[in-house]
Biopython code that builds the backbone (N, CA, C, O; Angstrom):
import numpy as np
from Bio.PDB.StructureBuilder import StructureBuilder

atoms = [
    (1, "UNK", "N", (-6.720, 13.397, 7.413)),
    (1, "UNK", "CA", (-6.716, 14.027, 6.117)),
    (1, "UNK", "C", (-7.226, 13.058, 5.065)),
    (1, "UNK", "O", (-7.059, 11.844, 5.185)),
    (2, "UNK", "N", (-7.843, 13.606, 4.044)),
    (2, "UNK", "CA", (-8.298, 12.813, 2.914)),
    (2, "UNK", "C", (-7.127, 12.623, 1.953)),
    (2, "UNK", "O", (-6.570, 13.597, 1.446)),
    (3, "UNK", "N", (-6.761, 11.382, 1.707)),
    (3, "UNK", "CA", (-5.720, 11.066, 0.734)),
    (3, "UNK", "C", (-6.410, 10.615, -0.541)),
    (3, "UNK", "O", (-7.038, 9.557, -0.568)),
    (4, "UNK", "N", (-6.297, 11.415, -1.601)),
    (4, "UNK", "CA", (-7.009, 11.117, -2.839)),
    (4, "UNK", "C", (-6.704, 9.725, -3.364)),
    (4, "UNK", "O", (-7.599, 9.045, -3.866)),
    (5, "UNK", "N", (-5.433, 9.285, -3.254)),
    (5, "UNK", "CA", (-5.086, 7.965, -3.766)),
    (5, "UNK", "C", (-5.732, 6.843, -2.961)),
    (5, "UNK", "O", (-5.822, 5.713, -3.440)),
    (6, "UNK", "N", (-6.182, 7.142, -1.746)),
    (6, "UNK", "CA", (-6.855, 6.141, -0.909)),
    (6, "UNK", "C", (-8.375, 6.283, -0.956)),
    (6, "UNK", "O", (-9.081, 5.493, -0.330)),
    (7, "UNK", "N", (-8.884, 7.258, -1.673)),
    (7, "UNK", "CA", (-10.323, 7.496, -1.745)),
    (7, "UNK", "C", (-10.942, 6.625, -2.837)),
    (7, "UNK", "O", (-11.611, 7.114, -3.748)),
    (8, "UNK", "N", (-10.696, 5.320, -2.716)),
    (8, "UNK", "CA", (-11.220, 4.325, -3.655)),
    (8, "UNK", "C", (-11.776, 3.154, -2.864)),
    (8, "UNK", "O", (-11.462, 2.975, -1.687)),
    (9, "UNK", "N", (-12.597, 2.367, -3.521)),
    (9, "UNK", "CA", (-13.263, 1.257, -2.845)),
    (9, "UNK", "C", (-12.263, 0.293, -2.218)),
    (9, "UNK", "O", (-12.453, -0.143, -1.082)),
    (10, "UNK", "N", (-11.190, -0.046, -2.953)),
    (10, "UNK", "CA", (-10.204, -0.997, -2.455)),
    (10, "UNK", "C", (-9.606, -0.553, -1.123)),
    (10, "UNK", "O", (-9.277, -1.388, -0.280)),
    (11, "UNK", "N", (-9.464, 0.752, -0.934)),
    (11, "UNK", "CA", (-8.897, 1.300, 0.312)),
    (11, "UNK", "C", (-9.984, 1.730, 1.288)),
    (11, "UNK", "O", (-9.720, 2.444, 2.255)),
    (12, "UNK", "N", (-11.195, 1.290, 1.025)),
    (12, "UNK", "CA", (-12.325, 1.612, 1.900)),
    (12, "UNK", "C", (-12.505, 3.121, 2.048)),
    (12, "UNK", "O", (-12.824, 3.620, 3.127)),
    (13, "UNK", "N", (-12.292, 3.836, 0.942)),
    (13, "UNK", "CA", (-12.520, 5.281, 0.874)),
    (13, "UNK", "C", (-11.819, 6.029, 2.000)),
    (13, "UNK", "O", (-12.405, 6.883, 2.665)),
    (14, "UNK", "N", (-10.541, 5.682, 2.197)),
    (14, "UNK", "CA", (-9.693, 6.341, 3.193)),
    (14, "UNK", "C", (-10.340, 6.323, 4.578)),
    (14, "UNK", "O", (-10.180, 7.254, 5.368)),
    (15, "UNK", "N", (-11.074, 5.247, 4.852)),
    (15, "UNK", "CA", (-11.722, 5.029, 6.160)),
    (15, "UNK", "C", (-12.549, 6.219, 6.622)),
    (15, "UNK", "O", (-12.602, 6.522, 7.814)),
    (16, "UNK", "N", (-13.196, 6.895, 5.673)),
    (16, "UNK", "CA", (-14.093, 7.989, 6.021)),
    (16, "UNK", "C", (-13.451, 9.359, 6.045)),
    (16, "UNK", "O", (-14.139, 10.358, 6.256)),
    (17, "UNK", "N", (-12.137, 9.428, 5.831)),
    (17, "UNK", "CA", (-11.465, 10.731, 5.876)),
    (17, "UNK", "C", (-11.894, 11.658, 4.746)),
    (17, "UNK", "O", (-11.674, 12.866, 4.826)),
    (18, "UNK", "N", (-12.503, 11.113, 3.693)),
    (18, "UNK", "CA", (-12.876, 11.934, 2.534)),
    (18, "UNK", "C", (-14.354, 12.316, 2.549)),
    (18, "UNK", "O", (-14.880, 12.782, 1.539)),
    (19, "UNK", "N", (-15.030, 12.123, 3.681)),
    (19, "UNK", "CA", (-16.440, 12.484, 3.786)),
    (19, "UNK", "C", (-16.596, 13.998, 3.860)),
    (19, "UNK", "O", (-15.686, 14.705, 4.294)),
    (20, "UNK", "N", (-17.748, 14.482, 3.437)),
    (20, "UNK", "CA", (-18.060, 15.902, 3.567)),
    (20, "UNK", "C", (-17.862, 16.662, 2.277)),
    (20, "UNK", "O", (-17.385, 16.113, 1.283)),
    (21, "UNK", "N", (-18.236, 17.939, 2.299)),
    (21, "UNK", "CA", (-18.157, 18.779, 1.106)),
    (21, "UNK", "C", (-16.728, 19.002, 0.642)),
    (21, "UNK", "O", (-16.403, 18.700, -0.506)),
    (22, "UNK", "N", (-15.874, 19.521, 1.502)),
    (22, "UNK", "CA", (-14.475, 19.790, 1.166)),
    (22, "UNK", "C", (-13.583, 19.343, 2.317)),
    (22, "UNK", "O", (-13.109, 20.176, 3.088)),
    (23, "UNK", "N", (-13.347, 18.032, 2.442)),
    (23, "UNK", "CA", (-12.527, 17.560, 3.555)),
    (23, "UNK", "C", (-11.088, 18.044, 3.406)),
    (23, "UNK", "O", (-10.618, 18.257, 2.288)),
    (24, "UNK", "N", (-10.380, 18.221, 4.536)),
    (24, "UNK", "CA", (-8.976, 18.630, 4.445)),
    (24, "UNK", "C", (-8.170, 17.554, 3.729)),
    (24, "UNK", "O", (-8.320, 16.363, 4.004)),
    (25, "UNK", "N", (-7.322, 17.983, 2.819)),
    (25, "UNK", "CA", (-6.522, 17.051, 2.030)),
    (25, "UNK", "C", (-5.045, 17.310, 2.296)),
    (25, "UNK", "O", (-4.648, 18.416, 2.663)),
    (26, "UNK", "N", (-4.256, 16.287, 2.108)),
    (26, "UNK", "CA", (-2.810, 16.453, 2.236)),
    (26, "UNK", "C", (-2.362, 17.443, 1.177)),
    (26, "UNK", "O", (-2.809, 17.369, 0.033)),
    (27, "UNK", "N", (-1.507, 18.344, 1.533)),
    (27, "UNK", "CA", (-1.048, 19.364, 0.614)),
    (27, "UNK", "C", (-1.949, 20.579, 0.593)),
    (27, "UNK", "O", (-1.673, 21.542, -0.123)),
    (28, "UNK", "N", (-3.027, 20.550, 1.370)),
    (28, "UNK", "CA", (-3.897, 21.704, 1.491)),
    (28, "UNK", "C", (-4.907, 21.874, 0.382)),
    (28, "UNK", "O", (-5.660, 22.848, 0.393)),
    (29, "UNK", "N", (-4.956, 20.960, -0.582)),
    (29, "UNK", "CA", (-5.921, 21.129, -1.669)),
    (29, "UNK", "C", (-7.305, 20.701, -1.222)),
    (29, "UNK", "O", (-7.457, 19.777, -0.422)),
    (30, "UNK", "N", (-8.303, 21.379, -1.743)),
    (30, "UNK", "CA", (-9.691, 21.015, -1.485)),
    (30, "UNK", "C", (-10.389, 20.977, -2.835)),
    (30, "UNK", "O", (-10.120, 21.805, -3.705)),
    (31, "UNK", "N", (-11.272, 20.029, -3.002)),
    (31, "UNK", "CA", (-11.960, 19.948, -4.277)),
    (31, "UNK", "C", (-13.303, 19.284, -4.081)),
    (31, "UNK", "O", (-13.435, 18.314, -3.335)),
    (32, "UNK", "N", (-14.298, 19.824, -4.763)),
    (32, "UNK", "CA", (-15.615, 19.193, -4.700)),
    (32, "UNK", "C", (-15.787, 18.195, -5.832)),
    (32, "UNK", "O", (-16.843, 17.575, -5.951)),
    (33, "UNK", "N", (-14.761, 18.027, -6.670)),
    (33, "UNK", "CA", (-14.899, 17.075, -7.768)),
    (33, "UNK", "C", (-14.685, 15.631, -7.327)),
    (33, "UNK", "O", (-14.983, 14.707, -8.083)),
    (34, "UNK", "N", (-14.175, 15.423, -6.119)),
    (34, "UNK", "CA", (-14.011, 14.064, -5.614)),
    (34, "UNK", "C", (-15.329, 13.603, -5.001)),
    (34, "UNK", "O", (-15.955, 14.346, -4.246)),
    (35, "UNK", "N", (-15.749, 12.393, -5.317)),
    (35, "UNK", "CA", (-17.037, 11.935, -4.793)),
    (35, "UNK", "C", (-17.011, 11.793, -3.280)),
    (35, "UNK", "O", (-15.988, 11.445, -2.691)),
    (36, "UNK", "N", (-18.141, 12.066, -2.667)),
    (36, "UNK", "CA", (-18.272, 11.896, -1.227)),
    (36, "UNK", "C", (-18.635, 10.439, -0.958)),
    (36, "UNK", "O", (-19.468, 9.864, -1.659)),
    (37, "UNK", "N", (-18.023, 9.854, 0.039)),
    (37, "UNK", "CA", (-18.314, 8.474, 0.397)),
    (37, "UNK", "C", (-18.613, 8.406, 1.885)),
    (37, "UNK", "O", (-17.976, 9.085, 2.690)),
    (38, "UNK", "N", (-19.562, 7.601, 2.229)),
    (38, "UNK", "CA", (-19.849, 7.326, 3.635)),
    (38, "UNK", "C", (-19.227, 5.968, 3.911)),
    (38, "UNK", "O", (-19.794, 4.942, 3.535)),
    (39, "UNK", "N", (-18.061, 5.946, 4.566)),
    (39, "UNK", "CA", (-17.297, 4.721, 4.718)),
    (39, "UNK", "C", (-18.099, 3.613, 5.369)),
    (39, "UNK", "O", (-18.083, 2.477, 4.895)),
    (40, "UNK", "N", (-18.801, 3.924, 6.450)),
    (40, "UNK", "CA", (-19.516, 2.883, 7.177)),
    (40, "UNK", "C", (-20.634, 2.256, 6.357)),
    (40, "UNK", "O", (-21.059, 1.138, 6.650)),
    (41, "UNK", "N", (-21.116, 2.952, 5.340)),
    (41, "UNK", "CA", (-22.225, 2.438, 4.546)),
    (41, "UNK", "C", (-21.767, 1.805, 3.233)),
    (41, "UNK", "O", (-22.582, 1.234, 2.509)),
    (42, "UNK", "N", (-20.477, 1.899, 2.920)),
    (42, "UNK", "CA", (-19.995, 1.327, 1.668)),
    (42, "UNK", "C", (-19.888, -0.181, 1.811)),
    (42, "UNK", "O", (-19.524, -0.697, 2.867)),
    (43, "UNK", "N", (-20.214, -0.885, 0.720)),
    (43, "UNK", "CA", (-19.912, -2.306, 0.759)),
    (43, "UNK", "C", (-18.421, -2.410, 0.486)),
    (43, "UNK", "O", (-17.897, -1.760, -0.419)),
    (44, "UNK", "N", (-17.751, -3.221, 1.265)),
    (44, "UNK", "CA", (-16.301, -3.265, 1.187)),
    (44, "UNK", "C", (-15.850, -4.372, 0.257)),
    (44, "UNK", "O", (-16.516, -5.396, 0.105)),
    (45, "UNK", "N", (-14.716, -4.143, -0.355)),
    (45, "UNK", "CA", (-14.151, -5.126, -1.261)),
    (45, "UNK", "C", (-13.616, -6.295, -0.461)),
    (45, "UNK", "O", (-13.093, -6.122, 0.640)),
    (46, "UNK", "N", (-13.748, -7.475, -1.017)),
    (46, "UNK", "CA", (-13.247, -8.668, -0.367)),
    (46, "UNK", "C", (-11.736, -8.540, -0.210)),
    (46, "UNK", "O", (-11.029, -8.269, -1.181)),
    (47, "UNK", "N", (-11.248, -8.732, 0.992)),
    (47, "UNK", "CA", (-9.817, -8.587, 1.235)),
    (47, "UNK", "C", (-9.097, -9.926, 1.243)),
    (47, "UNK", "O", (-7.919, -9.980, 1.597)),
    (48, "UNK", "N", (-9.771, -11.011, 0.863)),
    (48, "UNK", "CA", (-9.130, -12.324, 0.865)),
    (48, "UNK", "C", (-7.950, -12.398, -0.096)),
    (48, "UNK", "O", (-7.019, -13.169, 0.134)),
    (49, "UNK", "N", (-7.973, -11.606, -1.177)),
    (49, "UNK", "CA", (-6.885, -11.658, -2.148)),
    (49, "UNK", "C", (-5.756, -10.684, -1.816)),
    (49, "UNK", "O", (-4.818, -10.538, -2.599)),
    (50, "UNK", "N", (-5.835, -10.020, -0.669)),
    (50, "UNK", "CA", (-4.784, -9.098, -0.248)),
    (50, "UNK", "C", (-3.822, -9.810, 0.693)),
    (50, "UNK", "O", (-4.219, -10.723, 1.417)),
    (51, "UNK", "N", (-2.560, -9.396, 0.685)),
    (51, "UNK", "CA", (-1.600, -9.987, 1.612)),
    (51, "UNK", "C", (-1.859, -9.517, 3.038)),
    (51, "UNK", "O", (-1.477, -10.188, 3.996)),
    (52, "UNK", "N", (-2.505, -8.367, 3.177)),
    (52, "UNK", "CA", (-2.878, -7.803, 4.468)),
    (52, "UNK", "C", (-4.120, -6.946, 4.251)),
    (52, "UNK", "O", (-4.202, -6.240, 3.246)),
    (53, "UNK", "N", (-5.083, -6.988, 5.160)),
    (53, "UNK", "CA", (-6.300, -6.187, 4.966)),
    (53, "UNK", "C", (-6.037, -4.689, 4.853)),
    (53, "UNK", "O", (-6.865, -3.961, 4.305)),
    (54, "UNK", "N", (-4.905, -4.218, 5.358)),
    (54, "UNK", "CA", (-4.607, -2.784, 5.306)),
    (54, "UNK", "C", (-3.611, -2.421, 4.214)),
    (54, "UNK", "O", (-3.205, -1.264, 4.109)),
    (55, "UNK", "N", (-3.211, -3.396, 3.397)),
    (55, "UNK", "CA", (-2.218, -3.156, 2.343)),
    (55, "UNK", "C", (-2.846, -3.417, 0.978)),
    (55, "UNK", "O", (-2.909, -4.567, 0.544)),
    (56, "UNK", "N", (-3.312, -2.377, 0.295)),
    (56, "UNK", "CA", (-3.892, -2.566, -1.038)),
    (56, "UNK", "C", (-2.844, -3.076, -2.025)),
    (56, "UNK", "O", (-1.672, -2.709, -1.939)),
    (57, "UNK", "N", (-3.267, -3.918, -2.952)),
    (57, "UNK", "CA", (-2.345, -4.469, -3.945)),
    (57, "UNK", "C", (-1.630, -3.382, -4.734)),
    (57, "UNK", "O", (-0.497, -3.582, -5.172)),
    (58, "UNK", "N", (-2.269, -2.240, -4.922)),
    (58, "UNK", "CA", (-1.658, -1.163, -5.704)),
    (58, "UNK", "C", (-0.456, -0.538, -4.994)),
    (58, "UNK", "O", (0.322, 0.179, -5.623)),
    (59, "UNK", "N", (-0.291, -0.799, -3.694)),
    (59, "UNK", "CA", (0.840, -0.257, -2.956)),
    (59, "UNK", "C", (2.062, -1.166, -3.037)),
    (59, "UNK", "O", (3.171, -0.725, -2.735)),
    (60, "UNK", "N", (1.885, -2.433, -3.441)),
    (60, "UNK", "CA", (2.985, -3.389, -3.505)),
    (60, "UNK", "C", (3.912, -3.012, -4.659)),
    (60, "UNK", "O", (3.462, -2.794, -5.784)),
    (61, "UNK", "N", (5.209, -2.937, -4.367)),
    (61, "UNK", "CA", (6.243, -2.667, -5.373)),
    (61, "UNK", "C", (5.977, -1.384, -6.151)),
    (61, "UNK", "O", (6.147, -1.338, -7.369)),
    (62, "UNK", "N", (5.554, -0.336, -5.431)),
    (62, "UNK", "CA", (5.296, 0.949, -6.090)),
    (62, "UNK", "C", (6.461, 1.922, -5.944)),
    (62, "UNK", "O", (6.343, 3.096, -6.294)),
    (63, "UNK", "N", (7.591, 1.429, -5.423)),
    (63, "UNK", "CA", (8.764, 2.282, -5.266)),
    (63, "UNK", "C", (8.810, 3.033, -3.954)),
    (63, "UNK", "O", (9.712, 3.842, -3.738)),
    (64, "UNK", "N", (7.847, 2.780, -3.063)),
    (64, "UNK", "CA", (7.775, 3.453, -1.763)),
    (64, "UNK", "C", (7.523, 2.397, -0.701)),
    (64, "UNK", "O", (6.635, 1.561, -0.866)),
    (65, "UNK", "N", (8.280, 2.417, 0.380)),
    (65, "UNK", "CA", (8.084, 1.457, 1.467)),
    (65, "UNK", "C", (6.879, 1.875, 2.296)),
    (65, "UNK", "O", (6.905, 2.902, 2.975)),
    (66, "UNK", "N", (5.818, 1.066, 2.235)),
    (66, "UNK", "CA", (4.610, 1.308, 3.029)),
    (66, "UNK", "C", (4.663, 0.400, 4.247)),
    (66, "UNK", "O", (4.708, -0.822, 4.106)),
    (67, "UNK", "N", (4.657, 0.984, 5.444)),
    (67, "UNK", "CA", (4.792, 0.200, 6.672)),
    (67, "UNK", "C", (3.734, -0.881, 6.807)),
    (67, "UNK", "O", (4.027, -1.956, 7.331)),
    (68, "UNK", "N", (2.516, -0.632, 6.352)),
    (68, "UNK", "CA", (1.460, -1.637, 6.486)),
    (68, "UNK", "C", (1.686, -2.820, 5.553)),
    (68, "UNK", "O", (1.047, -3.860, 5.711)),
    (69, "UNK", "N", (2.585, -2.676, 4.586)),
    (69, "UNK", "CA", (2.892, -3.755, 3.642)),
    (69, "UNK", "C", (4.244, -4.401, 3.932)),
    (69, "UNK", "O", (4.677, -5.293, 3.202)),
    (70, "UNK", "N", (4.910, -3.956, 4.993)),
    (70, "UNK", "CA", (6.247, -4.456, 5.324)),
    (70, "UNK", "C", (6.135, -5.725, 6.161)),
    (70, "UNK", "O", (6.307, -5.702, 7.380)),
    (71, "UNK", "N", (5.842, -6.835, 5.480)),
    (71, "UNK", "CA", (5.697, -8.123, 6.152)),
    (71, "UNK", "C", (6.107, -9.232, 5.196)),
    (71, "UNK", "O", (6.214, -9.020, 3.988)),
    (72, "UNK", "N", (6.336, -10.410, 5.750)),
    (72, "UNK", "CA", (6.670, -11.571, 4.921)),
    (72, "UNK", "C", (5.535, -11.849, 3.948)),
    (72, "UNK", "O", (5.776, -12.117, 2.771)),
    (73, "UNK", "N", (4.281, -11.786, 4.440)),
    (73, "UNK", "CA", (3.114, -12.072, 3.600)),
    (73, "UNK", "C", (3.032, -11.131, 2.400)),
    (73, "UNK", "O", (2.575, -11.531, 1.329)),
    (74, "UNK", "N", (3.464, -9.902, 2.571)),
    (74, "UNK", "CA", (3.416, -8.906, 1.489)),
    (74, "UNK", "C", (4.754, -8.771, 0.775)),
    (74, "UNK", "O", (4.954, -7.835, 0.001)),
    (75, "UNK", "N", (5.672, -9.703, 1.032)),
    (75, "UNK", "CA", (6.969, -9.665, 0.364)),
    (75, "UNK", "C", (7.740, -8.395, 0.651)),
    (75, "UNK", "O", (8.439, -7.861, -0.210)),
    (76, "UNK", "N", (7.598, -7.912, 1.904)),
    (76, "UNK", "CA", (8.239, -6.657, 2.311)),
    (76, "UNK", "C", (7.957, -5.572, 1.283)),
    (76, "UNK", "O", (8.855, -4.912, 0.761)),
    (77, "UNK", "N", (6.652, -5.422, 1.016)),
    (77, "UNK", "CA", (6.146, -4.410, 0.081)),
    (77, "UNK", "C", (6.718, -4.625, -1.317)),
    (77, "UNK", "O", (7.059, -3.675, -2.021)),
    (78, "UNK", "N", (6.814, -5.893, -1.697)),
    (78, "UNK", "CA", (7.308, -6.221, -3.033)),
    (78, "UNK", "C", (8.745, -5.784, -3.250)),
    (78, "UNK", "O", (9.154, -5.502, -4.376)),
    (79, "UNK", "N", (9.513, -5.728, -2.160)),
    (79, "UNK", "CA", (10.907, -5.318, -2.253)),
    (79, "UNK", "C", (11.128, -3.846, -1.984)),
    (79, "UNK", "O", (12.271, -3.388, -1.982)),
    (80, "UNK", "N", (10.059, -3.086, -1.756)),
    (80, "UNK", "CA", (10.222, -1.658, -1.465)),
    (80, "UNK", "C", (10.810, -1.418, -0.079)),
    (80, "UNK", "O", (11.444, -0.388, 0.147)),
    (81, "UNK", "N", (10.612, -2.347, 0.850)),
    (81, "UNK", "CA", (11.084, -2.175, 2.228)),
    (81, "UNK", "C", (12.284, -3.080, 2.501)),
    (81, "UNK", "O", (12.274, -4.257, 2.141)),
    (82, "UNK", "N", (13.289, -2.541, 3.119)),
    (82, "UNK", "CA", (14.403, -3.339, 3.605)),
    (82, "UNK", "C", (15.422, -3.762, 2.573)),
    (82, "UNK", "O", (16.204, -4.674, 2.841)),
    (83, "UNK", "N", (15.454, -3.144, 1.409)),
    (83, "UNK", "CA", (16.419, -3.561, 0.396)),
    (83, "UNK", "C", (17.856, -3.385, 0.866)),
    (83, "UNK", "O", (18.708, -4.229, 0.587)),
    (84, "UNK", "N", (18.131, -2.305, 1.571)),
    (84, "UNK", "CA", (19.499, -2.076, 2.043)),
    (84, "UNK", "C", (19.914, -3.171, 3.023)),
    (84, "UNK", "O", (21.049, -3.646, 2.978)),
    (85, "UNK", "N", (19.007, -3.573, 3.904)),
    (85, "UNK", "CA", (19.302, -4.638, 4.856)),
    (85, "UNK", "C", (19.521, -5.957, 4.129)),
    (85, "UNK", "O", (20.430, -6.713, 4.472)),
    (86, "UNK", "N", (18.703, -6.234, 3.137)),
    (86, "UNK", "CA", (18.846, -7.472, 2.367)),
    (86, "UNK", "C", (20.186, -7.477, 1.641)),
    (86, "UNK", "O", (20.915, -8.468, 1.684)),
    (87, "UNK", "N", (20.511, -6.376, 0.975)),
    (87, "UNK", "CA", (21.777, -6.296, 0.237)),
    (87, "UNK", "C", (22.973, -6.425, 1.175)),
    (87, "UNK", "O", (23.966, -7.064, 0.828)),
    (88, "UNK", "N", (22.888, -5.826, 2.352)),
    (88, "UNK", "CA", (23.997, -5.863, 3.303)),
    (88, "UNK", "C", (24.227, -7.261, 3.857)),
    (88, "UNK", "O", (25.348, -7.590, 4.244)),
    (89, "UNK", "N", (23.193, -8.087, 3.902)),
    (89, "UNK", "CA", (23.305, -9.418, 4.486)),
    (89, "UNK", "C", (23.396, -10.533, 3.457)),
    (89, "UNK", "O", (23.402, -11.708, 3.822)),
    (90, "UNK", "N", (23.467, -10.188, 2.192)),
    (90, "UNK", "CA", (23.579, -11.226, 1.168)),
    (90, "UNK", "C", (24.961, -11.857, 1.241)),
    (90, "UNK", "O", (25.965, -11.176, 1.451)),
    (91, "UNK", "N", (24.990, -13.139, 1.068)),
    (91, "UNK", "CA", (26.243, -13.878, 1.096)),
    (91, "UNK", "C", (26.754, -13.990, -0.331)),
    (91, "UNK", "O", (25.992, -14.284, -1.252)),
    (92, "UNK", "N", (28.027, -13.759, -0.503)),
    (92, "UNK", "CA", (28.641, -13.876, -1.818)),
    (92, "UNK", "C", (28.905, -15.352, -2.088)),
    (92, "UNK", "O", (29.801, -15.940, -1.482)),
    (93, "UNK", "N", (28.152, -15.941, -2.970)),
    (93, "UNK", "CA", (28.269, -17.356, -3.296)),
    (93, "UNK", "C", (28.745, -17.476, -4.730)),
    (93, "UNK", "O", (28.177, -16.869, -5.638)),
    (94, "UNK", "N", (29.792, -18.266, -4.928)),
    (94, "UNK", "CA", (30.289, -18.524, -6.272)),
    (94, "UNK", "C", (29.959, -19.965, -6.632)),
    (94, "UNK", "O", (30.181, -20.884, -5.844)),
    (95, "UNK", "N", (29.441, -20.140, -7.798)),
    (95, "UNK", "CA", (29.061, -21.476, -8.251)),
    (95, "UNK", "C", (29.995, -21.867, -9.389)),
    (95, "UNK", "O", (30.154, -21.137, -10.367)),
    (96, "UNK", "N", (30.601, -23.027, -9.237)),
    (96, "UNK", "CA", (31.504, -23.532, -10.259)),
    (96, "UNK", "C", (30.872, -24.752, -10.920)),
    (96, "UNK", "O", (30.160, -25.515, -10.268)),
    (97, "UNK", "N", (31.126, -24.934, -12.200)),
    (97, "UNK", "CA", (30.590, -26.132, -12.851)),
    (97, "UNK", "C", (31.231, -27.384, -12.265)),
    (97, "UNK", "O", (32.378, -27.368, -11.817)),
    (98, "UNK", "N", (30.474, -28.448, -12.279)),
    (98, "UNK", "CA", (30.955, -29.723, -11.749)),
    (98, "UNK", "C", (32.120, -30.210, -12.605)),
    (98, "UNK", "O", (32.020, -30.280, -13.830)),
    (99, "UNK", "N", (33.216, -30.542, -11.949)),
    (99, "UNK", "CA", (34.405, -31.032, -12.642)),
    (99, "UNK", "C", (34.455, -32.539, -12.481)),
    (99, "UNK", "O", (34.359, -33.055, -11.367)),
    (100, "UNK", "N", (34.606, -33.247, -13.600)),
    (100, "UNK", "CA", (34.679, -34.714, -13.531)),
    (100, "UNK", "C", (36.043, -35.211, -13.836)),
    (100, "UNK", "O", (36.277, -36.419, -13.822)),
]
sb = StructureBuilder()
sb.init_structure("model")
sb.init_model(0)
sb.init_chain("A")
sb.init_seg("    ")
for serial, (resi, resn, name, xyz) in enumerate(atoms, 1):
    if name == "N":
        sb.init_residue(resn, " ", resi, " ")
    sb.init_atom(name, np.array(xyz, "f"), 0.0, 1.0, " ", f" {name:<3s}", serial, name[0])
structure = sb.get_structure()
């Protein structure tokens, strides 16, 4: 399916899913107002500044856990992934001022 939010250069135009006149879209919408892209012929954005080649920066800390961004390098999707596990394993540490 063509995901409109991924039909951008940074996401490599949804890897070709948005090609054609009216590609199938999530939610059943079809529109000819979205530009057609030929994924294999697009010049791709440099991915050196990404934490993962498959995790666009716009997906980090967007309030949704994206599996492709769930890694140490991507900061577990900027905290979107695994918060319950992190909270459950936090140690309660009390810090007292130094007494002389």
